[in-house]
MIMI-211167 format. One record per residue (C-alpha): chain; x, y, z. Coordinates in nm, 2 decimals, always signed. Layout:
BEGIN
 c      u      v      w
 A      X      Y      Z
...
//
This chain:
BEGIN
 c      u      v      w
 A  +0.00  +0.00  +0.00
 A  +0.13  +0.35  -0.09
 A  +0.28  +0.54  +0.20
 A  +0.02  +0.82  +0.17
 A  -0.26  +0.57  +0.25
 A  -0.08  +0.41  +0.55
 A  -0.28  +0.47  +0.87
 A  -0.10  +0.52  +1.20
 A  -0.42  +0.43  +1.38
 A  -0.79  +0.34  +1.32
 A  -1.05  +0.57  +1.18
 A  -1.42  +0.55  +1.22
 A  -1.57  +0.42  +0.90
 A  -1.94  +0.40  +0.99
 A  -2.06  +0.62  +1.27
 A  -2.35  +0.50  +1.49
 A  -2.52  +0.82  +1.60
 A  -2.86  +0.80  +1.77
 A  -2.95  +0.48  +1.59
 A  -2.86  +0.61  +1.25
 A  -2.55  +0.50  +1.05
 A  -2.34  +0.76  +0.89
 A  -2.04  +0.71  +0.66
 A  -1.73  +0.90  +0.76
 A  -1.59  +1.10  +0.45
 A  -1.24  +1.10  +0.59
 A  -1.23  +0.72  +0.60
 A  -1.38  +0.70  +0.25
 A  -1.09  +0.92  +0.12
 A  -0.84  +0.68  +0.27
 A  -1.01  +0.39  +0.09
 A  -1.02  +0.57  -0.24
 A  -0.64  +0.60  -0.24
 A  -0.59  +0.22  -0.20
 A  -0.55  +0.07  -0.55
 A  -0.44  -0.27  -0.43
 A  -0.69  -0.55  -0.38
 A  -0.80  -0.57  -0.01
 A  -0.83  -0.85  +0.24
 A  -1.11  -0.74  +0.47
 A  -1.12  -0.90  +0.82
 A  -1.42  -0.79  +1.04
 A  -1.48  -0.89  +1.40
 A  -1.81  -0.89  +1.58
 A  -1.93  -1.02  +1.92
 A  -2.08  -0.92  +2.25
 A  -1.94  -0.60  +2.40
 A  -1.65  -0.63  +2.65
 A  -1.52  -0.96  +2.51
 A  -1.18  -0.85  +2.39
 A  -1.25  -0.80  +2.01
 A  -1.03  -0.50  +1.98
 A  -0.73  -0.67  +2.13
 A  -0.72  -0.93  +1.86
 A  -0.76  -0.67  +1.59
 A  -0.47  -0.47  +1.73
 A  -0.26  -0.79  +1.71
 A  -0.35  -0.83  +1.35
 A  -0.24  -0.47  +1.29
 A  +0.09  -0.56  +1.45
 A  +0.03  -0.31  +1.74
 A  -0.06  -0.32  +2.11
 A  -0.26  +0.00  +2.08
 A  -0.50  +0.12  +1.82
 A  -0.85  +0.00  +1.85
 A  -0.99  +0.11  +2.18
 A  -0.99  -0.18  +2.43
 A  -1.16  -0.01  +2.72
 A  -1.15  -0.14  +3.07
 A  -1.50  -0.09  +3.21
 A  -1.84  -0.25  +3.15
 A  -1.91  +0.03  +2.90
 A  -1.88  -0.05  +2.52
 A  -1.60  +0.17  +2.37
 A  -1.63  +0.10  +2.00
 A  -1.93  +0.27  +1.84
 A  -2.02  +0.19  +1.48
 A  -1.75  +0.03  +1.27
 A  -1.39  +0.14  +1.29
 A  -1.13  +0.07  +1.01
 A  -0.76  +0.03  +1.01
 A  -0.58  -0.02  +0.68
 A  -0.23  -0.17  +0.71
 A  +0.02  -0.33  +0.47
 A  -0.05  -0.70  +0.45
 A  +0.24  -0.87  +0.64
 A  +0.24  -1.18  +0.41
 A  +0.11  -1.05  +0.08
 A  +0.29  -0.74  -0.04
 A  +0.05  -0.69  -0.33
 A  -0.25  -0.67  -0.09
 A  -0.38  -0.43  +0.17
 A  -0.52  -0.56  +0.50
 A  -0.84  -0.38  +0.61
 A  -0.94  -0.45  +0.97
 A  -1.29  -0.37  +1.08
 A  -1.37  -0.35  +1.45
 A  -1.74  -0.33  +1.53
 A  -1.93  -0.20  +1.83
 A  -2.02  -0.46  +2.09
 A  -2.34  -0.64  +2.04
 A  -2.60  -0.65  +2.32
 A  -2.49  -0.32  +2.48
 A  -2.77  -0.25  +2.73
 A  -2.71  +0.12  +2.70
 A  -2.83  +0.12  +2.33
 A  -3.15  -0.07  +2.39
 A  -3.18  -0.13  +2.02
 A  -3.13  -0.48  +1.88
 A  -3.21  -0.37  +1.53
 A  -2.90  -0.16  +1.53
 A  -2.69  -0.46  +1.63
 A  -2.84  -0.66  +1.35
 A  -2.74  -0.40  +1.09
 A  -2.38  -0.39  +1.23
 A  -2.37  -0.76  +1.21
 A  -2.50  -0.77  +0.85
 A  -2.26  -0.49  +0.74
 A  -1.96  -0.68  +0.88
 A  -2.06  -0.98  +0.67
 A  -2.13  -0.78  +0.36
 A  -1.80  -0.60  +0.37
 A  -1.56  -0.87  +0.49
 A  -1.38  -1.16  +0.33
 A  -1.31  -1.32  +0.67
 A  -1.58  -1.28  +0.95
 A  -1.46  -1.33  +1.31
 A  -1.72  -1.40  +1.57
 A  -1.58  -1.34  +1.92
 A  -1.74  -1.49  +2.23
 A  -1.66  -1.58  +2.59
 A  -1.64  -1.93  +2.73
 A  -1.77  -2.24  +2.55
 A  -2.00  -2.30  +2.26
 A  -2.32  -2.38  +2.45
 A  -2.69  -2.30  +2.39
 A  -2.64  -1.96  +2.55
 A  -2.36  -1.88  +2.31
 A  -2.59  -2.00  +2.02
 A  -2.88  -1.79  +2.15
 A  -2.65  -1.49  +2.15
 A  -2.57  -1.56  +1.79
 A  -2.93  -1.51  +1.69
 A  -2.82  -1.23  +1.44
 A  -2.71  -1.50  +1.20
 A  -3.07  -1.63  +1.19
 A  -3.19  -1.28  +1.08
 A  -2.95  -1.25  +0.79
 A  -3.21  -1.35  +0.53
 A  -3.43  -1.07  +0.67
 A  -3.14  -0.82  +0.66
 A  -2.96  -0.90  +0.33
 A  -3.07  -0.98  -0.02
 A  -2.84  -1.15  -0.27
 A  -3.06  -1.07  -0.57
 A  -3.26  -0.76  -0.67
 A  -3.54  -1.00  -0.78
 A  -3.57  -1.33  -0.59
 A  -3.69  -1.65  -0.75
 A  -4.05  -1.70  -0.85
 A  -4.15  -1.83  -0.50
 A  -3.98  -1.52  -0.35
 A  -3.72  -1.73  -0.16
 A  -3.35  -1.69  -0.22
 A  -3.14  -2.01  -0.22
 A  -2.87  -2.02  +0.05
 A  -2.62  -2.08  -0.24
 A  -2.69  -1.72  -0.34
 A  -2.55  -1.61  -0.01
 A  -2.26  -1.87  +0.00
 A  -2.13  -1.72  -0.33
 A  -2.03  -1.39  -0.16
 A  -2.04  -1.46  +0.22
 A  -1.70  -1.45  +0.40
 A  -1.51  -1.73  +0.57
 A  -1.63  -1.78  +0.93
 A  -1.39  -1.79  +1.23
 A  -1.52  -1.84  +1.58
 A  -1.28  -1.72  +1.86
 A  -1.36  -1.85  +2.21
 A  -1.21  -1.64  +2.48
 A  -1.13  -1.75  +2.84
 A  -1.19  -2.11  +2.73
 A  -1.14  -2.34  +3.03
 A  -1.25  -2.69  +2.92
 A  -1.04  -2.98  +2.80
 A  -1.09  -3.04  +2.43
 A  -1.22  -3.40  +2.45
 A  -1.51  -3.60  +2.32
 A  -1.59  -3.96  +2.41
 A  -1.26  -3.97  +2.60
 A  -1.06  -3.87  +2.29
 A  -0.87  -3.55  +2.23
 A  -1.03  -3.33  +1.96
 A  -0.92  -3.01  +1.78
 A  -1.09  -2.68  +1.81
 A  -1.23  -2.72  +1.46
 A  -1.38  -3.06  +1.56
 A  -1.52  -2.90  +1.87
 A  -1.69  -2.64  +1.65
 A  -1.83  -2.91  +1.41
 A  -1.96  -3.11  +1.70
 A  -2.13  -2.80  +1.85
 A  -2.30  -2.74  +1.52
 A  -2.46  -3.08  +1.49
 A  -2.84  -3.07  +1.45
 A  -3.10  -3.24  +1.67
 A  -3.34  -3.49  +1.53
 A  -3.69  -3.38  +1.60
 A  -3.96  -3.14  +1.48
 A  -4.07  -2.98  +1.81
 A  -4.04  -2.60  +1.85
 A  -3.76  -2.66  +2.10
 A  -3.57  -2.87  +1.84
 A  -3.62  -2.60  +1.57
 A  -3.50  -2.32  +1.80
 A  -3.19  -2.54  +1.88
 A  -3.12  -2.61  +1.52
 A  -3.19  -2.27  +1.36
 A  -2.86  -2.08  +1.44
 A  -2.66  -2.40  +1.37
 A  -2.83  -2.46  +1.04
 A  -2.77  -2.09  +0.93
 A  -2.40  -2.11  +1.02
 A  -2.36  -2.44  +0.83
 A  -2.56  -2.31  +0.52
 A  -2.41  -1.97  +0.49
 A  -2.05  -2.04  +0.60
 A  -1.92  -2.36  +0.44
 A  -1.56  -2.27  +0.54
 A  -1.54  -2.25  +0.92
 A  -1.25  -2.23  +1.17
 A  -1.23  -2.22  +1.55
 A  -0.97  -2.08  +1.79
 A  -0.96  -2.11  +2.17
 A  -0.79  -1.87  +2.40
 A  -0.69  -1.90  +2.76
 A  -0.74  -1.60  +2.99
 A  -0.46  -1.35  +2.90
 A  -0.38  -1.25  +3.26
 A  -0.52  -1.19  +3.60
 A  -0.86  -1.02  +3.60
 A  -0.72  -0.71  +3.77
 A  -0.47  -0.67  +3.49
 A  -0.71  -0.70  +3.20
 A  -0.76  -0.33  +3.19
 A  -0.39  -0.28  +3.13
 A  -0.35  -0.51  +2.82
 A  -0.24  -0.22  +2.60
 A  +0.06  -0.16  +2.83
 A  +0.15  -0.52  +2.91
 A  +0.43  -0.68  +2.70
 A  +0.39  -1.04  +2.59
 A  +0.62  -1.17  +2.87
 A  +0.37  -1.03  +3.12
 A  +0.08  -1.23  +2.97
 A  +0.00  -1.60  +3.00
 A  +0.24  -1.78  +2.76
 A  -0.04  -2.01  +2.63
 A  -0.25  -1.70  +2.54
 A  +0.04  -1.54  +2.36
 A  +0.10  -1.85  +2.16
 A  -0.27  -1.89  +2.08
 A  -0.29  -1.53  +1.96
 A  +0.01  -1.58  +1.74
 A  -0.15  -1.89  +1.58
 A  -0.47  -1.70  +1.52
 A  -0.29  -1.41  +1.35
 A  -0.08  -1.65  +1.14
 A  -0.39  -1.83  +1.02
 A  -0.56  -1.50  +0.93
 A  -0.26  -1.37  +0.74
 A  -0.21  -1.70  +0.55
 A  -0.57  -1.79  +0.48
 A  -0.79  -1.48  +0.46
 A  -0.88  -1.42  +0.10
 A  -0.90  -1.11  -0.11
 A  -1.25  -0.96  -0.10
 A  -1.42  -1.08  -0.42
 A  -1.75  -0.99  -0.59
 A  -1.97  -1.20  -0.81
 A  -1.79  -1.28  -1.14
 A  -1.45  -1.30  -0.97
 A  -1.41  -0.92  -0.94
 A  -1.14  -0.84  -0.68
 A  -1.23  -0.55  -0.45
 A  -0.98  -0.26  -0.41
 A  -1.01  +0.05  -0.19
 A  -1.24  +0.25  -0.42
 A  -1.47  -0.05  -0.47
 A  -1.49  -0.11  -0.10
 A  -1.57  +0.26  -0.06
 A  -1.86  +0.22  -0.30
 A  -1.99  -0.09  -0.12
 A  -1.99  +0.09  +0.21
 A  -2.18  +0.39  +0.07
 A  -2.43  +0.17  -0.12
 A  -2.51  -0.06  +0.18
 A  -2.54  +0.22  +0.44
 A  -2.76  +0.43  +0.20
 A  -2.99  +0.13  +0.15
 A  -3.02  +0.07  +0.53
 A  -3.09  +0.44  +0.60
 A  -3.36  +0.46  +0.33
 A  -3.53  +0.16  +0.48
 A  -3.43  -0.09  +0.21
 A  -3.24  -0.42  +0.25
 A  -2.88  -0.41  +0.14
 A  -2.87  -0.60  -0.18
 A  -2.55  -0.76  -0.31
 A  -2.67  -0.75  -0.67
 A  -2.77  -0.39  -0.65
 A  -2.44  -0.29  -0.49
 A  -2.25  -0.47  -0.77
 A  -2.45  -0.29  -1.03
 A  -2.40  +0.04  -0.87
 A  -2.03  -0.03  -0.85
 A  -2.02  -0.15  -1.21
 A  -2.19  +0.18  -1.33
 A  -1.92  +0.38  -1.15
 A  -1.64  +0.17  -1.29
 A  -1.78  +0.14  -1.64
 A  -1.83  +0.52  -1.66
 A  -1.46  +0.55  -1.54
 A  -1.36  +0.29  -1.80
 A  -1.52  +0.49  -2.08
 A  -1.34  +0.81  -1.96
 A  -1.01  +0.62  -1.93
 A  -1.05  +0.48  -2.28
 A  -1.13  +0.81  -2.43
 A  -0.84  +0.98  -2.25
 A  -0.61  +0.71  -2.39
 A  -0.75  +0.78  -2.74
 A  -0.71  +1.16  -2.71
 A  -0.35  +1.13  -2.57
 A  -0.23  +0.89  -2.84
 A  -0.40  +1.09  -3.12
 A  -0.25  +1.41  -3.00
 A  +0.10  +1.25  -2.99
 A  +0.09  +1.06  -3.32
 A  -0.14  +1.26  -3.55
 A  +0.00  +1.54  -3.76
 A  -0.26  +1.74  -3.95
 A  -0.32  +1.75  -4.23
 A  -0.26  +1.39  -4.33
 A  -0.17  +1.33  -4.69
 A  -0.47  +1.10  -4.74
 A  -0.79  +1.02  -4.56
 A  -0.68  +0.66  -4.53
 A  -0.37  +0.76  -4.33
 A  -0.59  +0.93  -4.07
 A  -0.84  +0.63  -4.06
 A  -0.56  +0.38  -4.02
 A  -0.42  +0.57  -3.72
 A  -0.77  +0.61  -3.58
 A  -0.83  +0.24  -3.61
 A  -0.50  +0.14  -3.44
 A  -0.56  +0.37  -3.14
 A  -0.94  +0.29  -3.13
 A  -0.84  -0.07  -3.08
 A  -0.62  +0.02  -2.79
 A  -0.89  +0.23  -2.64
 A  -1.14  -0.06  -2.66
 A  -0.88  -0.28  -2.49
 A  -0.85  -0.02  -2.21
 A  -1.23  -0.02  -2.17
 A  -1.25  -0.40  -2.17
 A  -0.98  -0.44  -1.91
 A  -1.16  -0.20  -1.67
 A  -1.53  -0.27  -1.74
 A  -1.75  -0.55  -1.59
 A  -2.12  -0.63  -1.58
 A  -2.19  -0.39  -1.86
 A  -2.56  -0.48  -1.89
 A  -2.68  -0.47  -2.25
 A  -2.34  -0.33  -2.34
 A  -2.47  +0.02  -2.28
 A  -2.13  +0.16  -2.18
 A  -1.95  -0.01  -2.47
 A  -2.21  +0.15  -2.70
 A  -2.14  +0.48  -2.54
 A  -1.77  +0.43  -2.60
 A  -1.83  +0.34  -2.96
 A  -2.05  +0.65  -3.01
 A  -1.78  +0.88  -2.86
 A  -1.51  +0.72  -3.06
 A  -1.71  +0.77  -3.38
 A  -1.77  +1.13  -3.28
 A  -1.39  +1.17  -3.22
 A  -1.31  +1.02  -3.56
 A  -1.56  +1.25  -3.74
 A  -1.42  +1.55  -3.55
 A  -1.06  +1.46  -3.65
 A  -1.18  +1.42  -4.01
 A  -1.33  +1.77  -3.99
 A  -1.02  +1.91  -3.84
 A  -0.81  +1.73  -4.10
 A  -1.02  +1.89  -4.38
 A  -0.99  +2.24  -4.22
 A  -0.61  +2.20  -4.17
 A  -0.57  +2.09  -4.53
 A  -0.79  +2.38  -4.65
 A  -0.60  +2.64  -4.45
 A  -0.26  +2.51  -4.57
 A  -0.37  +2.49  -4.93
 A  -0.52  +2.83  -4.92
 A  -0.21  +2.98  -4.77
 A  +0.01  +2.80  -5.03
 A  -0.21  +2.92  -5.32
 A  -0.19  +3.28  -5.19
 A  +0.19  +3.26  -5.17
 A  +0.26  +3.07  -5.49
 A  +0.01  +3.26  -5.71
 A  +0.09  +3.60  -5.58
 A  +0.32  +3.68  -5.89
 A  +0.03  +3.60  -6.12
 A  -0.20  +3.82  -5.92
 A  +0.05  +4.11  -5.93
 A  +0.09  +4.05  -6.31
 A  -0.28  +4.08  -6.37
 A  -0.29  +4.40  -6.16
 A  +0.00  +4.55  -6.36
 A  -0.17  +4.45  -6.69
 A  +0.12  +4.25  -6.83
 A  -0.12  +4.00  -6.97
 A  -0.35  +4.26  -7.13
 A  -0.16  +4.27  -7.46
 A  -0.13  +4.07  -7.78
 A  -0.01  +3.72  -7.68
 A  -0.09  +3.78  -7.32
 A  -0.34  +3.50  -7.30
 A  -0.07  +3.24  -7.39
 A  +0.16  +3.39  -7.13
 A  -0.12  +3.39  -6.87
 A  -0.20  +3.02  -6.93
 A  +0.17  +2.92  -6.92
 A  +0.22  +3.10  -6.59
 A  -0.09  +2.93  -6.44
 A  +0.05  +2.59  -6.55
 A  +0.39  +2.67  -6.40
 A  +0.25  +2.79  -6.07
 A  +0.01  +2.50  -6.06
 A  +0.30  +2.25  -6.10
 A  +0.48  +2.42  -5.82
 A  +0.17  +2.40  -5.60
 A  +0.13  +2.03  -5.67
 A  +0.49  +1.96  -5.58
 A  +0.45  +2.10  -5.22
 A  +0.43  +1.82  -4.96
 A  +0.16  +1.75  -4.70
 A  -0.12  +1.96  -4.85
 A  -0.37  +1.71  -4.73
 A  -0.70  +1.58  -4.87
 A  -0.83  +1.91  -4.98
 A  -0.54  +1.99  -5.22
 A  -0.73  +1.93  -5.54
 A  -1.06  +2.08  -5.43
 A  -0.90  +2.41  -5.30
 A  -0.70  +2.44  -5.62
 A  -1.00  +2.40  -5.84
 A  -1.19  +2.65  -5.63
 A  -0.91  +2.90  -5.68
 A  -0.89  +2.84  -6.05
 A  -1.27  +2.88  -6.08
 A  -1.24  +3.21  -5.90
 A  -1.00  +3.32  -6.18
 A  -1.24  +3.22  -6.47
 A  -1.36  +3.58  -6.52
 A  -1.00  +3.71  -6.53
 A  -0.91  +3.43  -6.77
 A  -1.21  +3.51  -7.00
 A  -1.13  +3.88  -7.00
 A  -0.76  +3.83  -7.10
 A  -0.88  +3.58  -7.37
 A  -1.12  +3.83  -7.52
 A  -0.86  +4.12  -7.52
 A  -0.58  +3.91  -7.69
 A  -0.59  +4.05  -8.05
 A  -0.35  +3.78  -8.18
 A  -0.62  +3.51  -8.13
 A  -0.89  +3.45  -8.40
 A  -1.25  +3.40  -8.30
 A  -1.20  +3.03  -8.38
 A  -0.90  +3.01  -8.15
 A  -1.11  +3.17  -7.87
 A  -1.39  +2.92  -7.91
 A  -1.14  +2.63  -7.90
 A  -0.98  +2.77  -7.59
 A  -1.32  +2.82  -7.42
 A  -1.40  +2.45  -7.49
 A  -1.07  +2.34  -7.36
 A  -1.12  +2.53  -7.03
 A  -1.47  +2.38  -7.00
 A  -1.33  +2.03  -7.06
 A  -1.06  +2.08  -6.80
 A  -1.32  +2.20  -6.55
 A  -1.54  +1.89  -6.62
 A  -1.24  +1.66  -6.58
 A  -1.15  +1.82  -6.25
 A  -1.51  +1.79  -6.13
 A  -1.52  +1.43  -6.22
 A  -1.19  +1.37  -6.04
 A  -1.32  +1.54  -5.73
 A  -1.64  +1.33  -5.74
 A  -1.43  +1.02  -5.77
 A  -1.22  +1.12  -5.48
 A  -1.53  +1.20  -5.27
 A  -1.67  +0.85  -5.35
 A  -1.34  +0.69  -5.25
 A  -1.35  +0.89  -4.92
 A  -1.70  +0.78  -4.85
 A  -1.61  +0.42  -4.92
 A  -1.32  +0.45  -4.68
 A  -1.54  +0.59  -4.41
 A  -1.79  +0.31  -4.45
 A  -1.52  +0.05  -4.44
 A  -1.38  +0.22  -4.13
 A  -1.72  +0.21  -3.95
 A  -1.75  -0.16  -4.03
 A  -1.40  -0.23  -3.90
 A  -1.48  -0.03  -3.58
 A  -1.80  -0.24  -3.53
 A  -1.61  -0.57  -3.59
 A  -1.34  -0.46  -3.34
 A  -1.60  -0.40  -3.08
 A  -1.77  -0.73  -3.15
 A  -1.43  -0.92  -3.15
 A  -1.32  -0.77  -2.81
 A  -1.66  -0.81  -2.66
 A  -1.67  -1.18  -2.76
 A  -1.33  -1.24  -2.61
 A  -1.44  -1.07  -2.29
 A  -1.76  -1.26  -2.27
 A  -1.57  -1.59  -2.31
 A  -1.34  -1.48  -2.02
 A  -1.64  -1.37  -1.81
 A  -1.83  -1.70  -1.89
 A  -1.53  -1.90  -1.77
 A  -1.51  -1.70  -1.45
 A  -1.89  -1.74  -1.39
 A  -1.86  -2.12  -1.45
 A  -1.57  -2.13  -1.21
 A  -1.77  -1.94  -0.95
 A  -2.08  -2.16  -1.00
 A  -1.87  -2.47  -0.97
 A  -1.72  -2.33  -0.65
 A  -2.07  -2.25  -0.51
 A  -2.20  -2.59  -0.61
 A  -1.90  -2.76  -0.46
 A  -1.96  -2.58  -0.13
 A  -2.32  -2.67  -0.13
 A  -2.24  -3.04  -0.21
 A  -1.99  -3.04  +0.07
 A  -2.25  -2.93  +0.32
 A  -2.50  -3.18  +0.18
 A  -2.25  -3.46  +0.22
 A  -2.17  -3.34  +0.57
 A  -2.54  -3.35  +0.66
 A  -2.58  -3.70  +0.50
 A  -2.27  -3.82  +0.68
 A  -2.40  -3.69  +1.01
 A  -2.73  -3.86  +0.94
 A  -2.56  -4.19  +0.87
 A  -2.35  -4.15  +1.18
 A  -2.66  -4.08  +1.38
 A  -2.84  -4.38  +1.23
 A  -2.53  -4.60  +1.29
 A  -2.52  -4.48  +1.65
 A  -2.89  -4.56  +1.70
 A  -2.85  -4.91  +1.54
 A  -2.54  -4.97  +1.75
 A  -2.73  -4.89  +2.06
 A  -3.02  -5.11  +1.96
 A  -2.78  -5.40  +1.89
 A  -2.60  -5.35  +2.22
 A  -2.94  -5.35  +2.40
 A  -3.04  -5.66  +2.22
 A  -2.72  -5.84  +2.30
 A  -2.76  -5.75  +2.67
 A  -3.11  -5.89  +2.66
 A  -2.98  -6.21  +2.50
 A  -2.70  -6.25  +2.76
 A  -2.94  -6.20  +3.05
 A  -3.00  -6.54  +3.23
 A  -3.35  -6.69  +3.23
 A  -3.53  -6.75  +3.56
 A  -3.57  -7.12  +3.65
 A  -3.91  -7.25  +3.76
 A  -3.92  -7.44  +4.09
 A  -4.15  -7.74  +4.13
 A  -4.28  -7.81  +4.47
//
């Protein structure tokens, strides 16, 4: 990340003021300067559970996000800290610390739900922080996950039945990490040691049954399993004595519990290695400006009473970026044409060939930057602007040629003009001298380089303007007979007709060249669009395969658990049956 965007400390990204969420312009400006793709890690959890400490560790600092040391929640809204990624130099790590959930001073659960939803929408790794073990109380506190389908929409228009498939959410939901603080149990199950991840999986197992109690038990677990196929769990011992917890910012690692220090290091290492770049539908990697737009779009939707919609946010982002892509492509075209075009060009084809080369580059610039160009509206806008630019350059080319030719004619034919004024051609034999002079000067004019496409037309206009002078000199030349005069008049008419035919032919050629250029431009747009659509289709198939794979994994897990549960039940039945069979029969006594 560039040094000018490096933050020495956190900045409030989304303020929570009187139950209303407000985006901080200063934080948005910081995001707008980050051109690298971003890895976004957000942490949520009940207030006063030590979320900020973990985020400071991820930032490589002891201080930064406010830890607080009282029962009051310190973090309000969502705070952001952008730091260079310690393991991926080409990425920026964006840390989001959220206000504590369940703060009694707020008295507004709806506000907590929005903070929870925003953390999921903005992050690529979502950390849920809680105290103690994963028990029913911990699950009940995680009720926000059960409200996600009421808080977030994946599509602007759901399916016909109005229900969105969980796969729609899986495609853009972040990875899920559960951090358990002050964990005091032994990680064992059925007398065997288990990992923290296995502990989490066991805790997320569903109950068989259809009672309301069973449904309440299963709902948060089912939501976590459906929405977050990739899950990870970390446990942490108490960092130090309770009395010293308020001094964590000042305490060095050697003053903390060694187990806790090691656990925090393992957590940070996992986040650095495994947290993915924030990615949108279609494989679009999110950088600072894109994250800025997502923040604004989601908060605006919430404040207007709508549900934040991933599809709408992507479309809003694509409009901004496609508009920028058109501007960038046009800027490239203008810059290259200014550098390489020298007006007037000798021929129209010379101009059109240069236009076509730079037009192709401009389309490539647009294609690299554009995405989700619905109905190709922005590409059509680019095509229209490039056509307009081409026509404008053709107009400028004609004017530059006309101006140069007019200046040349004025300079080259000035001796002829002076001779006419002085009357040197108004004498016997003057007409022949006049015609010879015109041919001499005309030859000199035609030899001049880079006159451009108007050379013949401007020359003929000039000669036509001298027809009355030519006729007058012809009539006053006493050495010519009437027959000679008639022959000369016919010759002049034939020359004029020949020149007109030549200009008409040139005009037809120019029109044909323009038509061919328009067709080539169209074909270039189609060619590059086809190539881009093939790339996008490949990305979409890859994304769909990933989503399907995640869904199949979850289905297999559910089936496996079902088989395990059935096997367990059958095993118990067999054991009970064996016990009954081994039980000795009572003998009857005969008296």
